[in-house]
C-alpha positions as CSV (number, residue, x, y, z in Angstrom):
1,M,-18.8,17.7,30.9
2,S,-21.3,15.7,28.9
3,T,-20.7,14.4,25.4
4,N,-22.7,16.8,23.7
5,Q,-21.1,19.7,25.7
6,L,-17.9,18.9,24.8
7,K,-19.1,18.3,21.1
8,R,-20.6,21.8,21.5
9,L,-17.0,23.1,22.9
10,L,-14.8,21.5,19.9
11,I,-16.8,22.3,16.7
12,G,-19.3,24.9,18.0
13,S,-23.0,25.4,17.6
14,P,-25.2,23.8,15.1
15,L,-26.0,26.0,12.1
16,R,-29.3,26.3,10.2
17,T,-29.5,24.7,6.6
18,K,-30.4,28.0,5.3
19,Q,-26.9,29.4,6.7
20,L,-24.8,27.3,3.9
21,S,-24.9,30.3,1.5
22,H,-23.1,32.2,3.9
23,E,-20.2,29.7,4.3
24,K,-19.5,30.0,0.4
25,L,-15.7,31.4,0.1
26,P,-14.3,34.6,-1.7
27,K,-11.5,34.0,-4.0
28,W,-8.7,35.0,-1.3
29,K,-10.2,32.3,1.2
30,A,-10.5,29.8,-1.5
31,L,-6.9,29.8,-2.6
32,A,-5.8,28.9,0.9
33,V,-8.1,26.4,1.3
34,F,-7.8,24.4,-2.2
35,S,-4.5,25.4,-3.2
36,S,-2.3,25.0,-0.2
37,D,-1.9,21.2,-1.2
38,A,-0.3,22.3,-4.2
39,L,1.5,25.4,-3.0
40,S,3.2,23.4,-0.4
41,S,4.6,20.7,-2.4
42,V,7.4,23.2,-3.4
43,A,8.8,22.2,0.3
44,Y,9.6,18.9,-0.9
45,A,9.2,18.0,-4.7
46,T,12.5,19.6,-5.1
47,E,14.1,17.6,-2.5
48,E,12.4,14.3,-4.1
49,I,14.1,15.0,-7.4
50,L,17.5,15.5,-6.0
51,L,17.4,12.6,-3.8
52,V,17.0,10.4,-7.2
53,L,19.7,12.3,-9.4
54,A,22.1,11.7,-5.8
55,L,22.0,8.3,-7.0
56,I,24.3,9.1,-10.1
57,G,26.3,11.5,-8.6
58,T,26.4,15.4,-7.5
59,G,27.0,16.3,-11.5
60,A,23.4,14.9,-12.2
61,F,21.9,17.9,-10.1
62,A,22.0,19.8,-13.3
63,Y,19.3,18.0,-14.7
64,S,17.1,19.4,-12.1
65,L,16.6,22.4,-14.0
66,P,15.2,20.8,-17.3
67,I,13.3,18.4,-15.4
68,S,11.5,21.2,-13.6
69,L,10.8,23.0,-16.9
70,I,9.1,19.8,-18.3
71,I,6.8,19.7,-14.8
72,L,6.0,23.1,-15.3
73,F,5.0,22.8,-18.7
74,L,2.7,19.7,-17.5
75,L,1.5,22.3,-15.0
76,L,0.6,24.4,-17.8
77,I,-1.6,21.9,-19.8
78,I,-3.3,20.7,-16.7
79,T,-4.4,24.0,-15.7
80,I,-5.8,25.1,-19.0
81,S,-7.4,21.6,-19.1
82,Y,-8.8,21.9,-15.2
83,R,-10.3,25.4,-16.5
84,Q,-12.7,23.9,-19.3
85,I,-13.7,21.2,-16.5
86,I,-14.6,23.8,-14.1
87,F,-16.7,25.7,-16.6
88,T,-18.4,22.3,-17.7
89,F,-18.9,21.0,-14.4
90,P,-19.6,23.7,-12.0
91,S,-21.1,21.5,-9.4
92,G,-18.0,19.9,-8.4
93,G,-16.7,16.5,-8.7
94,G,-13.8,16.9,-11.3
95,A,-12.8,13.6,-12.8
96,Y,-15.2,11.4,-11.4
97,L,-18.4,13.2,-12.7
98,V,-16.5,14.3,-15.9
99,A,-16.0,10.2,-16.4
100,K,-19.3,9.4,-15.4
101,E,-20.8,11.7,-17.9
102,H,-18.8,11.2,-20.9
103,L,-17.0,7.9,-20.7
104,N,-18.7,5.3,-18.7
105,I,-19.2,4.2,-14.7
106,N,-16.2,2.0,-14.8
107,Y,-13.7,4.8,-15.6
108,S,-15.4,7.3,-13.2
109,L,-15.0,4.8,-10.5
110,I,-11.4,4.2,-11.3
111,A,-10.9,8.0,-11.5
112,G,-13.2,8.1,-7.9
113,A,-10.8,5.5,-6.2
114,A,-7.6,7.4,-7.5
115,L,-8.8,10.7,-6.0
116,M,-9.9,9.2,-2.8
117,I,-6.6,7.5,-2.6
118,D,-4.7,10.6,-3.4
119,Y,-6.6,12.9,-1.0
120,I,-5.8,10.5,1.9
121,L,-1.8,10.6,0.9
122,T,-2.1,14.0,0.6
123,V,-3.0,14.2,4.5
124,A,-0.3,12.0,5.4
125,V,2.3,13.0,3.2
126,S,1.7,17.0,4.1
127,V,1.8,16.6,7.6
128,T,4.5,14.2,7.9
129,S,6.5,16.8,5.7
130,G,5.8,19.6,7.9
131,V,7.0,17.5,11.2
132,A,10.0,17.0,8.7
133,A,10.3,21.1,8.7
134,I,10.0,21.4,12.5
135,T,12.7,18.6,13.1
136,S,15.3,19.9,10.7
137,A,15.2,23.1,12.9
138,F,14.8,21.4,16.0
139,P,16.1,18.1,15.9
140,F,15.0,17.1,19.4
141,F,11.5,16.5,18.2
142,I,12.7,13.5,15.8
143,P,11.6,10.9,18.0
144,W,8.3,12.1,18.6
145,R,7.4,12.6,14.8
146,V,4.6,9.9,14.5
147,L,3.0,11.5,17.8
148,L,3.4,15.0,16.7
149,S,1.9,13.8,12.9
150,V,-1.2,12.4,14.7
151,L,-2.1,15.2,16.7
152,L,-1.7,17.7,13.9
153,V,-4.2,15.5,12.0
154,V,-6.3,15.4,15.0
155,I,-6.6,19.2,15.1
156,L,-7.2,19.7,11.6
157,M,-10.0,17.2,11.8
158,V,-11.7,19.3,14.6
159,L,-11.0,22.3,12.6
160,N,-12.6,21.2,9.4
161,L,-15.9,19.9,11.6
162,R,-16.1,23.5,12.7
163,G,-17.1,24.4,9.3
164,I,-15.5,26.0,6.1
165,R,-15.6,29.7,6.8
166,E,-14.0,29.0,10.3
167,S,-11.3,26.7,8.8
168,A,-10.4,28.7,5.9
169,T,-10.1,31.9,7.8
170,V,-7.6,30.0,10.2
171,F,-5.6,28.7,7.2
172,A,-5.4,31.8,5.0
173,Y,-2.9,33.7,6.8
174,P,-0.3,31.0,7.3
175,T,-0.7,30.4,3.7
176,Y,-0.1,33.8,2.4
177,L,3.0,34.1,5.0
178,F,4.3,30.7,3.3
179,I,3.9,32.5,-0.2
180,G,5.7,35.8,1.0
181,S,8.2,34.1,2.8
182,V,9.4,32.0,-0.3
183,L,9.1,34.6,-2.7
184,L,11.1,36.7,-0.2
185,M,13.9,33.9,-0.1
186,I,13.8,33.3,-3.8
187,L,14.3,37.1,-4.3
188,F,17.5,37.1,-1.8
189,G,18.6,34.0,-3.0
190,G,18.4,35.1,-6.7
191,Y,20.5,38.5,-5.8
192,Q,22.9,36.7,-3.8
193,L,24.0,34.3,-6.9
194,W,23.7,36.9,-9.3
195,H,26.2,39.4,-7.2
196,D,28.4,36.6,-5.6
197,G,28.1,34.1,-8.5
198,W,27.0,30.3,-8.3
199,H,28.3,27.8,-5.8
200,G,27.2,24.7,-8.1
201,Y,29.0,21.4,-8.8
202,P,31.9,21.5,-10.8
203,Q,31.5,21.1,-14.6
204,T,33.7,17.7,-14.8
205,A,31.0,16.0,-12.4
206,I,28.1,17.2,-14.9
207,H,30.1,15.9,-17.7
208,H,30.6,12.7,-15.7
209,G,27.0,12.4,-15.0
210,N,26.2,13.0,-18.7
211,S,28.2,10.4,-20.3
212,L,26.2,7.7,-18.0
213,I,22.9,8.4,-19.7
214,G,23.3,5.9,-22.3
215,S,23.1,3.5,-19.4
216,G,19.3,1.9,-19.3
217,A,19.4,1.8,-15.4
218,I,20.5,5.5,-15.6
219,L,17.4,6.4,-17.7
220,L,15.0,4.7,-15.1
221,L,16.8,6.9,-12.4
222,F,16.0,10.0,-14.3
223,L,12.4,8.8,-15.0
224,R,12.3,8.3,-11.3
225,A,13.3,11.9,-10.5
226,F,11.0,13.2,-13.0
227,A,8.0,11.0,-11.4
228,S,9.0,12.1,-8.1
229,G,9.1,15.8,-9.2
230,C,5.3,15.2,-10.4
231,S,4.4,15.6,-6.9
232,A,4.4,19.2,-7.3
233,M,1.2,19.0,-9.1
234,T,-0.8,16.9,-6.5
235,G,-3.5,19.0,-5.5
236,V,-4.4,21.3,-8.6
237,E,-7.3,19.3,-9.3
238,A,-9.0,20.1,-5.9
239,I,-10.3,23.5,-7.0
240,S,-12.5,21.9,-10.0
241,N,-13.6,19.3,-7.1
242,G,-14.6,22.2,-4.7
243,V,-16.5,24.9,-6.9
244,P,-19.6,24.7,-5.2
245,A,-17.8,26.0,-2.2
246,F,-17.1,29.5,-4.0
247,R,-19.1,32.0,-3.7
248,S,-21.4,33.2,-6.9
249,P,-20.5,33.3,-9.5
250,S,-18.7,29.6,-8.7
251,P,-17.2,28.7,-11.9
252,K,-15.6,32.2,-12.8
253,N,-14.2,32.6,-9.4
254,A,-12.7,29.2,-9.4
255,A,-11.1,29.5,-12.5
256,K,-9.4,32.8,-11.6
257,T,-8.3,31.2,-8.2
258,M,-7.0,28.2,-10.3
259,I,-4.7,30.7,-12.4
260,W,-3.7,32.4,-9.5
261,M,-2.5,29.1,-7.6
262,S,-0.7,27.6,-10.8
263,V,1.6,30.9,-11.5
264,I,2.4,31.2,-7.7
265,L,3.3,27.5,-7.9
266,A,5.3,27.6,-10.6
267,T,7.3,30.5,-9.7
268,M,8.2,29.1,-6.3
269,F,8.9,25.4,-7.6
270,F,11.1,26.8,-10.2
271,G,12.9,29.2,-7.8
272,I,13.7,26.7,-5.3
273,T,15.1,24.3,-8.1
274,I,17.4,27.3,-9.1
275,L,18.5,28.0,-5.7
276,A,19.2,24.6,-4.7
277,Y,21.4,23.9,-8.0
278,G,23.1,27.5,-7.5
279,Y,24.0,26.9,-3.7
280,G,25.0,23.0,-4.8
281,I,22.7,21.9,-1.8
282,T,22.7,18.0,-1.4
283,P,19.7,16.1,0.2
284,K,20.5,15.2,4.0
285,E,18.8,12.7,6.3
286,H,17.4,15.2,8.6
287,E,17.4,18.6,6.6
288,T,15.2,19.5,4.5
289,V,16.2,21.2,1.1
290,V,14.5,24.2,1.8
291,S,16.3,24.5,5.4
292,Q,19.6,24.3,3.6
293,I,18.5,27.2,1.3
294,A,17.2,29.4,4.1
295,E,20.3,28.8,5.9
296,H,22.4,29.8,3.1
297,I,20.5,32.7,2.3
298,F,19.8,34.1,5.7
299,G,21.9,31.9,8.2
300,R,20.5,30.5,11.5
301,G,18.6,33.8,12.2
302,I,15.3,35.1,12.9
303,L,14.1,34.7,9.2
304,Y,15.6,31.1,8.8
305,Y,13.4,29.9,11.9
306,F,10.5,32.1,10.7
307,I,10.6,29.8,7.1
308,Q,10.8,26.7,8.9
309,I,8.0,27.2,11.0
310,V,5.5,28.6,8.1
311,T,6.8,25.7,6.0
312,M,5.6,23.7,8.8
313,F,2.2,25.3,8.9
314,I,1.7,25.4,5.2
315,L,2.4,21.8,5.0
316,F,0.4,21.3,8.1
317,L,-2.5,23.5,6.4
318,A,-1.7,21.4,2.8
319,A,-3.5,18.8,4.5
320,N,-6.8,20.8,4.6
321,T,-7.1,20.8,0.8
322,S,-8.0,17.0,1.0
323,F,-10.5,18.0,3.9
324,A,-12.3,20.3,1.7
325,G,-12.2,17.7,-1.2
326,F,-12.2,14.4,-0.1
327,P,-15.6,14.9,2.0
328,Q,-17.2,16.7,-1.4
329,L,-16.0,13.9,-3.7
330,T,-17.2,10.6,-1.2
331,S,-20.5,12.6,-0.8
332,I,-20.9,12.5,-4.8
333,I,-19.9,9.0,-5.0
334,A,-22.4,8.1,-2.2
335,K,-25.2,9.9,-4.0
336,D,-24.5,7.1,-6.6
337,G,-24.9,4.7,-4.1
338,F,-21.2,3.4,-4.6
339,L,-20.2,4.8,-0.8
340,P,-22.0,4.2,2.3
341,R,-25.3,6.9,2.4
342,N,-24.0,8.8,5.4
343,L,-21.2,10.2,3.6
344,T,-23.7,12.4,2.0
345,A,-25.2,13.7,5.2
346,R,-24.1,17.3,6.5
347,G,-23.3,17.5,10.1
348,D,-24.1,20.4,12.5
349,R,-21.7,23.0,11.0
350,L,-22.6,22.3,7.4
351,V,-19.8,20.2,6.3
352,F,-19.6,16.8,5.6
353,S,-18.7,15.2,9.0
354,N,-18.4,11.3,8.3
355,G,-16.3,12.2,5.2
356,I,-13.8,14.2,7.2
357,I,-13.9,11.8,10.0
358,L,-12.9,8.9,7.2
359,L,-10.3,10.6,6.1
360,S,-8.5,11.4,9.1
361,V,-8.7,7.9,10.6
362,M,-7.4,6.5,7.1
363,A,-4.4,9.4,7.2
364,I,-3.6,8.2,10.8
365,I,-3.1,4.7,9.8
366,L,-1.1,5.4,7.2
367,I,1.4,7.6,9.3
368,I,1.4,5.1,11.8
369,A,2.1,2.3,9.3
370,F,4.9,4.3,7.7
371,H,6.5,5.4,10.8
372,G,5.8,9.1,10.3
373,D,8.6,9.0,7.3
374,S,7.4,11.5,4.4
375,H,10.0,9.9,2.3
376,A,8.3,6.5,2.5
377,L,5.1,7.8,1.8
378,I,5.7,10.1,-1.5
379,P,6.6,6.9,-3.8
380,L,3.2,6.5,-3.2
381,Y,1.9,9.6,-4.3
382,A,1.1,11.2,-7.8
383,V,0.2,7.7,-9.2
384,G,-3.4,8.2,-8.2
385,V,-3.9,12.0,-9.2
386,F,-2.1,11.6,-12.7
387,L,-4.2,8.6,-13.5
388,S,-7.4,10.9,-12.2
389,F,-6.0,13.6,-14.5
390,T,-5.6,11.0,-17.6
391,I,-9.5,10.1,-17.4
392,A,-11.0,13.3,-16.6
393,Q,-9.4,14.8,-19.9
394,A,-10.1,11.7,-21.9
395,G,-13.7,12.4,-20.7
396,M,-13.4,15.6,-22.0
397,V,-12.1,15.4,-25.3
398,K,-15.1,12.6,-26.1
399,S,-17.4,15.5,-25.0
400,F,-15.8,18.4,-27.2
401,I,-16.0,15.7,-30.4
402,Q,-19.7,14.6,-29.8
403,E,-21.1,18.1,-29.0
404,K,-18.9,20.1,-31.3
405,G,-19.7,23.5,-29.5
406,N,-18.0,26.8,-29.6
407,K,-14.0,26.4,-30.3
408,W,-14.5,22.6,-29.9
409,L,-11.5,22.2,-32.0
410,S,-9.2,24.3,-30.1
411,K,-10.4,22.7,-26.3
412,T,-10.4,19.3,-28.0
413,M,-6.6,19.8,-28.9
414,V,-5.8,21.0,-25.2
415,N,-7.2,18.2,-23.3
416,G,-5.9,16.0,-26.3
417,I,-2.4,17.1,-25.4
418,G,-3.0,16.6,-21.6
419,T,-4.3,13.2,-22.0
420,L,-1.5,12.3,-23.9
421,F,1.1,13.6,-21.5
422,T,-0.8,13.0,-18.1
423,G,-1.1,9.5,-19.6
424,I,2.7,9.1,-20.3
425,V,3.1,10.3,-16.8
426,T,0.9,8.0,-15.1
427,I,2.9,5.1,-16.8
428,V,6.2,6.7,-16.0
429,T,5.2,7.0,-12.5
430,I,4.1,3.6,-11.9
431,V,7.1,2.1,-13.7
432,A,9.7,4.1,-12.0
433,K,8.3,3.8,-8.6
434,F,6.8,0.4,-8.8
435,T,9.2,-1.3,-6.2
436,E,9.2,2.2,-3.9
437,G,5.7,1.6,-3.0
438,A,3.7,2.7,-6.2
439,W,2.8,-1.1,-6.4
440,M,0.2,-0.8,-3.5
441,V,-1.7,2.2,-5.0
442,T,-1.8,0.5,-8.1
443,L,-3.1,-2.7,-6.3
444,A,-5.2,-0.2,-4.1
445,I,-7.2,1.3,-7.1
446,P,-9.0,-1.8,-8.3
447,I,-9.8,-3.0,-4.6
448,V,-11.5,0.2,-4.0
449,V,-13.4,-0.1,-6.9
450,L,-14.4,-3.6,-6.0
451,I,-15.7,-2.3,-2.7
452,F,-17.6,0.3,-4.7
453,Y,-19.3,-2.6,-6.6
454,R,-20.2,-4.5,-3.3
455,I,-21.7,-1.5,-1.6
456,K,-24.0,-0.8,-4.8
457,D,-24.9,-4.4,-5.3
458,H,-26.0,-4.0,-1.2
459,Y,-28.3,-0.9,-2.0
460,N,-29.5,-2.7,-4.8
461,D,-30.6,-6.0,-3.2
462,V,-32.1,-3.6,-0.4
463,S,-34.1,-1.8,-2.7
464,N,-35.3,-4.6,-4.6
465,E,-36.4,-6.8,-1.7
466,L,-38.1,-3.5,0.0
467,R,-39.9,-2.2,-2.9
468,L,-43.5,-2.1,-2.9
469,E,-44.9,-2.0,-6.3
470,Q,-48.6,-2.5,-6.0
471,P,-51.2,-2.5,-3.1
472,I,-51.3,-5.3,-0.8
473,Q,-53.8,-6.4,1.8
474,I,-52.6,-5.8,5.5
475,S,-53.1,-8.7,7.5
476,E,-54.2,-8.9,11.2
477,M,-51.6,-10.6,13.2
478,T,-51.5,-11.1,17.2
479,S,-48.9,-10.0,19.3
480,K,-47.1,-11.7,22.2
481,V,-44.9,-9.4,24.7
482,I,-42.0,-11.5,26.5
483,I,-40.3,-9.4,29.2
484,P,-37.2,-10.5,30.2
485,I,-36.2,-10.1,33.7
486,S,-33.3,-10.6,36.6
487,G,-35.3,-9.5,39.4
488,V,-38.3,-7.6,40.6
489,S,-38.1,-3.8,40.4
490,K,-39.8,-0.5,39.4
491,V,-38.1,-0.7,36.2
492,V,-39.6,-4.0,35.7
493,A,-43.3,-2.9,37.0
494,Q,-43.1,0.1,34.5
495,S,-42.5,-2.3,31.5
496,V,-45.2,-4.6,32.5
497,S,-47.9,-1.8,32.6
498,Y,-46.5,-0.6,29.2
499,A,-46.5,-4.6,28.2
500,K,-50.4,-4.6,29.1
501,S,-51.2,-1.5,27.4
502,I,-50.2,-3.0,23.9
503,S,-51.2,-6.7,24.3
504,D,-53.2,-9.1,26.4
505,D,-50.7,-11.6,26.1
506,V,-47.7,-10.8,28.4
507,V,-45.2,-13.1,30.0
508,A,-42.0,-12.4,32.1
509,V,-39.3,-15.0,31.8
510,T,-36.0,-15.3,33.8
511,V,-33.1,-17.1,33.9
512,A,-32.2,-19.3,37.0
513,F,-28.9,-20.9,38.0
514,D,-30.4,-23.3,40.7
515,D,-33.4,-24.5,42.6
516,E,-32.9,-21.9,45.5
517,Q,-32.6,-19.2,43.3
518,A,-35.9,-19.9,41.4
519,S,-37.7,-20.5,44.5
520,R,-37.0,-17.0,45.4
521,M,-38.0,-15.3,42.5
522,R,-40.8,-17.1,41.9
523,E,-42.2,-16.1,45.4
524,K,-41.1,-12.6,45.2
525,W,-43.0,-12.3,41.7
526,N,-46.1,-13.6,42.8
527,S,-46.3,-11.2,46.0
528,R,-45.4,-8.2,43.7
529,I,-46.9,-8.6,40.1
530,P,-49.2,-11.7,40.9
531,N,-51.4,-11.0,37.2
532,V,-48.6,-11.7,34.6
533,P,-47.4,-15.2,34.0
534,L,-43.5,-16.1,35.0
535,V,-41.5,-18.4,33.0
536,I,-38.2,-19.7,34.8
537,L,-35.5,-20.9,32.5
538,R,-32.9,-23.4,34.1
539,S,-29.3,-22.5,33.1
540,P,-26.7,-25.2,34.9
541,Y,-24.1,-23.5,33.1
542,R,-24.8,-20.1,34.4
543,T,-25.3,-18.4,30.9
544,L,-28.1,-16.1,30.3
545,I,-28.3,-15.3,26.8
546,P,-28.7,-19.0,25.2
547,P,-31.4,-20.2,27.3
548,L,-33.5,-16.9,26.4
549,M,-32.5,-17.4,23.1
550,K,-33.8,-21.1,22.9
551,Y,-37.0,-20.2,24.6
552,I,-37.7,-17.5,21.9
553,D,-36.8,-19.7,18.9
554,N,-39.0,-22.7,20.0
555,L,-42.0,-20.2,20.7
556,E,-41.3,-18.3,17.4
557,K,-41.4,-22.1,15.6
558,S,-44.7,-22.8,17.3
559,S,-46.4,-19.6,16.7
560,D,-48.1,-18.7,13.3
561,N,-49.2,-15.3,12.5
562,M,-47.8,-13.6,15.5
563,F,-45.2,-11.0,16.4
564,I,-43.1,-11.6,19.2
565,T,-41.9,-8.5,21.3
566,I,-39.2,-8.7,23.8
567,L,-39.8,-5.7,26.2
568,I,-36.1,-5.2,27.4
569,P,-36.4,-3.3,30.9
570,Q,-33.1,-1.0,31.6
571,F,-32.4,1.5,33.8
572,I,-30.5,4.8,32.4
573,V,-27.7,5.9,35.0
574,R,-27.0,9.7,35.4
575,K,-23.1,9.5,34.8
576,W,-21.3,7.9,32.1
577,W,-18.9,6.2,34.7
578,H,-21.6,4.6,36.1
579,T,-22.3,2.4,33.3
580,L,-18.9,0.8,33.9
581,L,-20.7,-0.2,37.4
582,H,-23.3,-2.5,36.0
583,N,-23.8,-5.0,33.4
584,Q,-24.8,-4.4,30.1
585,T,-27.0,-7.9,29.4
586,A,-29.9,-5.7,28.1
587,V,-27.3,-4.3,25.4
588,V,-26.1,-7.6,24.4
589,L,-29.6,-8.9,24.1
590,R,-31.2,-6.6,21.9
591,T,-28.1,-7.0,19.5
592,V,-28.5,-10.8,19.3
593,L,-32.4,-10.2,19.1
594,L,-32.3,-7.6,16.2
595,H,-30.9,-10.4,13.8
596,K,-34.1,-12.7,14.5
597,K,-37.5,-12.4,12.0
598,N,-41.1,-11.8,13.4
599,V,-39.2,-10.6,16.5
600,V,-39.8,-6.7,17.4
601,V,-37.1,-5.5,20.0
602,T,-38.1,-2.5,22.3
603,T,-36.5,-0.9,25.2
604,I,-38.0,0.7,28.1
605,P,-35.7,3.1,29.9
606,F,-36.1,4.1,33.5
607,H,-34.0,7.0,34.4
608,L,-32.5,7.0,37.9
609,R,-32.3,9.6,39.8
610,H,-29.1,9.3,41.8
């Protein structure tokens, strides 16, 4: 099977550019594509709060409820704020475009770097959390969690390379099964707690935890618990970044989808938090909180395993939010010249293929580096997304104040409150999680911004050097053709014929290791191709490239007003594995020569039949 056939099998046949409009998503599919990250966070957000509160004592678990309510208040503010961003920037791009338009390029690049890092972390955290859900039900998979996580990222990459519409159809059903199963679990669990009473922790333990709040260390732990719970809001900005993927009218449909997502997210997150406290759930090393809740309600029966499987699927598919948002964001940044331009190109299936591949590779590196442990990855989470929240809303505040349009005062107040609260959360998250890994993200963001500027500087330098500002007189130059050869064959004869058609000054060059080899080559050349000069270079150390390079260097120095064309004969084998049976001197030589000035390098292919 050829490489092209394998590609067609994996990602399908190419789509025409005019088919792009047919790839737009209806609201019910868009909810699955852009909201699966935010919705899936309910599988681990409550657990992350409890893991921190457990350091204080089980009595502190009561504070998971007020912490969750504060997080829901933040969700409300961010939802309203980002609805305004959707209508103001219907072309997508979210925080990056808002900051670029209304603040300055530095803030936009910081927002872009923060979002890119958060998207990569989303893939790593979602996939590893999904694997954790499966290992909770089937512990014998624990030794294979890294391999399983990497395999799932590769599957996600292939699905997304197939195109938006196909991936959305695949992802929609598990998303709605997860929503339905969690809501069912909340209803059944709520009824059990109402009917049988709460199984929570004794009031004495709660009072003991309450007496500790005066300690600075305990306060820091509460802040850490809050920062960990804020992972429930990662991904809510994805809809504003992907507005162009919605069917027309895109902004209106995106805004409605964002409302749906927020209501569903709030219901599931707070419901799971209440059930965790009501049943007295304590975090365990190899079993998730959701798994324990489901076991309390349904036992280890069919419904329990169904919830674990759909949780795994939603966490696996949550990573797809990044696959929808990351390529779109990087294409916008690349258009501005701060990322490689090939990130702006759509592939065969009308998706930003290079962005999808880049995201997959970076996520796999993270998964391997952190041994597939979601709890080690989550502390890196949320810093980037809340930083981008803050920058985006600050940009909107400045926009409303300057333009003073319809209802500008109320809109300014909404985004102003959002800026204040998300700014505070950003600082709290960095401080509370700094030693756990937040320092890495805090350091990574300025490094990525520096890379942005280095890329931009390169493109500016290239543009300045290549710019043709006025008509110039084209000078005539002569051309000398050099044909490097290792023997006398049909491919060499074909190359000589082509060389004679473009220049009268043609010379063949070969490298000999001893006098006998040189004599045989001279005799054979003169008997087969006598009308072209042959230069034989000596190489006592049995190397090929250095003698050729020295010859070309000397020729280049002594030849003014002349192009030197290196014509490399190369036969092309029929099967890929045949390549392994032949040396790749032609490839190496071509690579080395491409860096020389006034030297034109071209290859004459000769296709073998066997």
